[in-house]
C-alpha positions as CSV (number, residue, x, y, z in Angstrom):
1,M,-2.8,5.2,-10.0
2,I,-5.0,2.3,-11.4
3,A,-4.1,-1.4,-11.3
4,F,-5.9,-3.3,-14.1
5,V,-6.6,-7.1,-14.3
6,G,-8.3,-7.1,-17.7
7,S,-7.4,-3.6,-18.8
8,V,-10.8,-2.1,-19.8
9,F,-9.2,0.6,-21.9
10,S,-6.7,-1.7,-23.7
11,P,-6.8,-1.8,-27.5
12,Y,-5.1,-5.2,-27.3
13,Y,-7.8,-6.6,-25.1
14,A,-10.5,-5.2,-27.4
15,W,-8.8,-6.7,-30.5
16,A,-8.6,-10.1,-28.7
17,R,-12.3,-10.0,-27.9
18,R,-13.1,-9.3,-31.5
19,R,-10.9,-12.2,-32.7
20,N,-11.9,-14.7,-30.0
21,G,-15.1,-13.5,-28.5
22,D,-15.5,-12.4,-24.9
23,A,-15.1,-15.9,-23.5
24,G,-11.9,-16.5,-25.5
25,A,-10.1,-13.3,-24.4
26,R,-8.6,-13.8,-20.9
27,P,-8.5,-10.7,-18.7
28,E,-5.4,-12.0,-17.0
29,A,-3.6,-11.7,-20.3
30,H,-4.2,-7.9,-20.3
31,C,-2.9,-6.3,-17.1
32,A,-1.4,-3.0,-16.4
33,L,-0.3,-0.5,-13.7
34,N,-1.3,3.0,-14.8
35,L,0.5,5.8,-13.0
36,S,0.2,9.6,-13.6
37,L,2.3,12.2,-11.7
38,Y,1.4,15.8,-12.1
39,R,3.4,18.9,-11.2
40,R,2.5,22.6,-11.7
41,P,5.7,24.6,-12.0
42,E,5.8,27.9,-10.0
43,G,4.3,30.8,-11.9
44,R,2.5,28.6,-14.5
45,T,-1.2,27.6,-14.8
46,T,-0.7,24.3,-16.7
47,Y,0.5,21.0,-15.3
48,E,3.4,18.8,-16.4
49,R,2.7,15.1,-16.4
50,L,4.6,11.8,-16.3
51,W,2.5,8.9,-17.5
52,A,3.1,5.1,-17.6
53,M,0.7,2.3,-18.7
54,T,2.5,-0.7,-20.0
55,E,0.3,-3.7,-20.6
56,R,1.6,-7.1,-19.4
57,G,0.7,-10.7,-20.3
58,E,-0.5,-13.4,-18.0
59,Q,3.0,-14.7,-17.3
60,Q,3.8,-11.4,-15.6
61,L,0.8,-11.6,-13.3
62,Q,0.9,-13.0,-9.8
63,R,-1.9,-12.4,-7.2
64,N,-3.6,-13.7,-4.1
65,D,-5.8,-12.2,-1.4
66,R,-2.9,-10.1,0.0
67,Q,-0.9,-8.9,-3.1
68,L,-1.0,-8.2,-6.8
69,Q,2.1,-8.2,-8.9
70,I,2.0,-6.9,-12.5
71,G,5.5,-7.1,-14.1
72,P,8.1,-5.5,-11.9
73,S,5.5,-3.5,-9.9
74,R,3.7,-4.8,-6.8
75,L,0.8,-3.9,-4.5
76,A,0.5,-5.7,-1.1
77,W,-1.5,-5.3,2.0
78,S,0.6,-5.1,5.1
79,A,0.0,-6.3,8.7
80,D,-0.9,-2.8,9.8
81,G,-3.7,-2.5,7.2
82,G,-1.8,-0.3,4.9
83,L,-1.3,-0.8,1.2
84,H,2.3,-0.8,0.0
85,I,3.0,-0.2,-3.6
86,D,6.4,-0.7,-5.3
87,V,6.5,1.0,-8.6
88,D,9.0,0.1,-11.4
89,E,7.6,1.4,-14.7
90,W,8.6,3.4,-17.8
91,T,6.7,6.4,-19.2
92,A,5.3,6.5,-22.8
93,P,5.6,7.6,-25.5
94,W,9.0,9.2,-24.3
95,P,10.7,6.7,-22.0
96,Q,11.5,7.9,-18.5
97,R,11.9,5.7,-15.4
98,L,9.2,5.8,-12.7
99,R,10.5,4.0,-9.6
100,G,9.7,4.2,-6.0
101,R,7.4,3.3,-3.2
102,I,3.9,4.5,-2.2
103,H,2.3,3.7,1.2
104,L,-1.5,4.3,1.5
105,Q,-3.1,4.0,5.0
106,P,-6.9,3.8,5.0
107,Q,-8.7,5.9,7.5
108,A,-12.1,4.1,7.2
109,Q,-13.4,1.3,5.0
110,P,-17.2,1.2,4.4
111,G,-17.2,-2.3,3.0
112,Q,-20.2,-1.7,0.7
113,A,-20.3,-2.0,-3.1
114,F,-22.9,-0.5,-5.5
115,A,-24.2,-1.9,-8.8
116,L,-23.9,0.5,-11.7
117,D,-26.4,-1.2,-13.9
118,T,-29.8,-2.9,-13.4
119,A,-28.4,-6.3,-14.4
120,G,-25.7,-6.2,-11.7
121,R,-22.9,-6.9,-14.2
122,H,-20.8,-3.8,-13.1
123,H,-20.0,-2.7,-9.5
124,W,-18.1,0.1,-7.8
125,Q,-16.8,0.0,-4.2
126,P,-15.3,2.9,-2.2
127,I,-12.7,0.9,-0.4
128,A,-11.1,3.8,1.5
129,P,-12.9,7.1,0.8
130,R,-10.4,8.9,3.0
131,A,-6.8,7.8,3.5
132,R,-3.3,9.1,4.0
133,I,-0.5,8.6,1.5
134,A,3.3,8.9,1.5
135,L,5.3,8.8,-1.7
136,D,9.1,8.2,-1.9
137,F,10.5,8.0,-5.4
138,D,14.1,7.9,-6.6
139,A,13.2,8.3,-10.3
140,P,12.2,11.0,-10.4
141,Q,13.3,12.2,-7.0
142,L,10.1,12.9,-5.2
143,R,9.0,12.7,-1.6
144,W,5.7,14.0,-0.2
145,Q,2.7,13.1,1.9
146,G,-1.0,14.0,1.7
147,D,-4.6,12.8,1.5
148,A,-5.7,9.9,-0.7
149,Y,-8.7,8.0,-1.9
150,L,-9.0,4.3,-2.9
151,D,-11.8,2.6,-4.7
152,A,-12.4,-0.4,-7.1
153,N,-14.5,-1.3,-10.1
154,H,-15.2,-4.8,-11.3
155,G,-17.5,-6.3,-13.9
156,T,-18.3,-9.4,-15.9
157,R,-18.6,-7.7,-19.4
158,P,-16.7,-5.1,-21.3
159,L,-17.8,-1.6,-20.4
160,E,-18.6,-0.6,-23.9
161,R,-21.2,-3.5,-24.1
162,D,-23.4,-1.8,-21.5
163,F,-22.4,1.9,-21.1
164,A,-22.3,4.9,-23.4
165,S,-20.6,7.2,-20.9
166,W,-20.0,8.2,-17.3
167,Q,-19.2,11.2,-15.1
168,W,-17.5,10.7,-11.7
169,S,-16.1,13.0,-9.1
170,R,-14.8,12.8,-5.5
171,S,-14.2,15.7,-3.2
172,A,-12.9,15.9,0.4
173,L,-15.3,17.4,3.0
174,P,-14.5,19.2,6.2
175,G,-14.1,16.7,9.1
176,H,-12.4,14.1,7.0
177,G,-15.4,13.0,5.0
178,S,-15.8,12.5,1.3
179,R,-18.4,13.3,-1.3
180,V,-18.8,11.1,-4.4
181,H,-21.0,11.6,-7.5
182,Y,-21.2,8.7,-10.0
183,E,-23.4,9.1,-13.0
184,V,-23.6,6.5,-15.8
185,Q,-25.6,6.4,-19.1
186,T,-26.4,3.0,-20.5
187,L,-26.5,2.1,-24.1
188,D,-30.3,2.0,-24.0
189,G,-30.4,5.7,-22.9
190,A,-31.2,5.1,-19.2
191,E,-29.3,7.0,-16.6
192,R,-28.3,5.9,-13.1
193,A,-26.6,8.1,-10.5
194,L,-25.1,7.9,-7.1
195,A,-24.8,11.0,-4.8
196,L,-23.1,9.9,-1.5
197,D,-21.6,11.6,1.5
198,I,-19.2,9.3,3.4
199,D,-18.1,10.4,6.9
200,A,-14.8,9.9,8.7
201,D,-16.1,6.6,10.2
202,G,-17.1,5.2,6.8
203,R,-20.8,5.7,7.2
204,I,-22.5,6.2,3.8
205,Q,-25.3,8.7,3.5
206,P,-27.2,9.0,0.2
207,R,-28.1,12.6,-0.7
208,P,-30.4,14.3,-3.2
209,L,-28.8,14.5,-6.6
210,P,-27.6,18.1,-7.2
211,P,-28.1,19.9,-10.5
212,R,-26.0,19.0,-13.5
213,H,-23.5,21.7,-14.8
214,A,-21.8,21.5,-18.2
215,L,-18.1,21.9,-18.1
216,P,-16.1,23.2,-21.0
217,G,-15.4,20.6,-23.7
218,T,-11.9,19.2,-24.0
219,T,-9.4,19.8,-26.9
220,W,-10.7,16.5,-28.3
221,G,-14.3,17.7,-28.1
222,L,-15.2,15.4,-25.3
223,A,-18.4,16.4,-23.4
224,R,-18.1,16.6,-19.6
225,S,-20.4,17.7,-16.8
226,S,-20.5,17.7,-13.0
227,R,-23.1,17.6,-10.3
228,A,-23.0,20.4,-7.7
229,E,-25.3,23.0,-6.1
230,Q,-23.3,25.7,-7.9
231,A,-21.4,25.5,-11.1
232,P,-17.9,24.4,-10.2
233,E,-14.7,26.1,-11.4
234,L,-12.5,24.2,-13.8
235,I,-9.0,24.5,-12.3
236,A,-7.1,22.2,-14.7
237,T,-7.6,19.4,-17.2
238,L,-5.0,16.9,-16.1
239,E,-5.7,14.2,-18.8
240,S,-7.3,14.9,-22.2
241,G,-7.7,12.1,-24.6
242,P,-10.2,11.1,-27.4
243,F,-12.4,9.1,-25.0
244,Y,-11.3,10.1,-21.4
245,S,-10.6,13.2,-19.4
246,R,-9.5,13.9,-15.8
247,S,-10.0,17.3,-14.3
248,L,-9.5,19.3,-11.2
249,L,-12.5,21.3,-10.0
250,R,-13.2,23.8,-7.2
251,D,-16.6,24.2,-5.5
252,P,-17.3,28.0,-5.2
253,A,-19.4,27.4,-2.1
254,D,-16.7,26.1,0.2
255,G,-13.6,26.1,-1.9
256,S,-13.2,22.3,-1.8
257,L,-11.4,20.5,-4.6
258,A,-12.7,17.6,-6.6
259,M,-11.1,15.1,-8.9
260,H,-13.4,14.6,-11.8
261,E,-13.5,12.0,-14.7
262,S,-15.4,11.9,-17.9
263,L,-15.5,8.7,-20.0
264,S,-17.1,8.1,-23.4
265,L,-17.3,4.4,-24.3
266,Q,-18.8,5.2,-27.7
267,R,-15.6,7.1,-28.5
268,F,-13.4,4.3,-27.1
269,S,-15.0,1.8,-29.5
270,Q,-14.2,3.8,-32.6
271,P,-11.5,2.1,-34.7
272,W,-9.5,5.4,-35.1
273,V,-9.3,5.8,-31.3
274,Q,-8.2,2.1,-30.9
275,A,-5.4,2.8,-33.5
276,L,-4.0,5.7,-31.5
277,L,-3.9,4.0,-28.1
278,P,-0.7,1.9,-28.5
279,F,1.4,5.0,-28.6
280,R,0.4,5.7,-24.9
281,M,-0.2,2.1,-23.9
282,P,2.6,-0.2,-25.1
283,R,2.4,-3.9,-24.5
284,R,5.1,-6.2,-23.1
285,A,3.5,-9.6,-23.2
286,R,6.6,-11.4,-21.7
């Protein structure tokens, strides 16, 4: 799940910037709650998916330091330090209701952000590298608990103005720690990379950057790679689009699982890609 204020992958936001310039396109006018639910039926190797990402206008945004409401969905910090999320969305392109509650309880909060570029325009922060989650939905009927992860990105310029691509992954370590690799390529060809181990108390330890391993290309021909001591096993491609993929990897050394993302901003900027996105990202301005 991703909550956007200024949806960085929105074609409507990109069109508004082209019409009005960056200063004339308000991020608050392009908000969305993106939710993906995955299920692998017994006996199958592929995953089924429910996806929602309806963009909302500024009139449907309410926020303060404790809560964020986008349309009918709401995220709010509770007195016990947990994050309560009330979801009320519709899937696209085939409409199906997604409605229920998620509770995320952080285990440790490092409180440190990292600049992704030399100019300091873009930052990433691991808010809760390890957390517990409980999901209770009535549409569809789902109830489960498990481990979770919470982070945030923020920036002062559109991503495609400064980055060509990035690769990101997070895996759970024994002893309730997390490992994160974040590698970005800027438009001038420079590369910046983070390799971090974060323990159960939230202490962050930089580590040497492991070797890069190419992963199989997606059905859209999107290049993706991962950092690991040994070449990881690709378990599943959960999202495959013209500019973005989300994958599930397994480390052959210890069997740990990693969530992995590949993003091409050069692909995202292409007019043919922008024309396809409204089928998956409808807009309800009011």
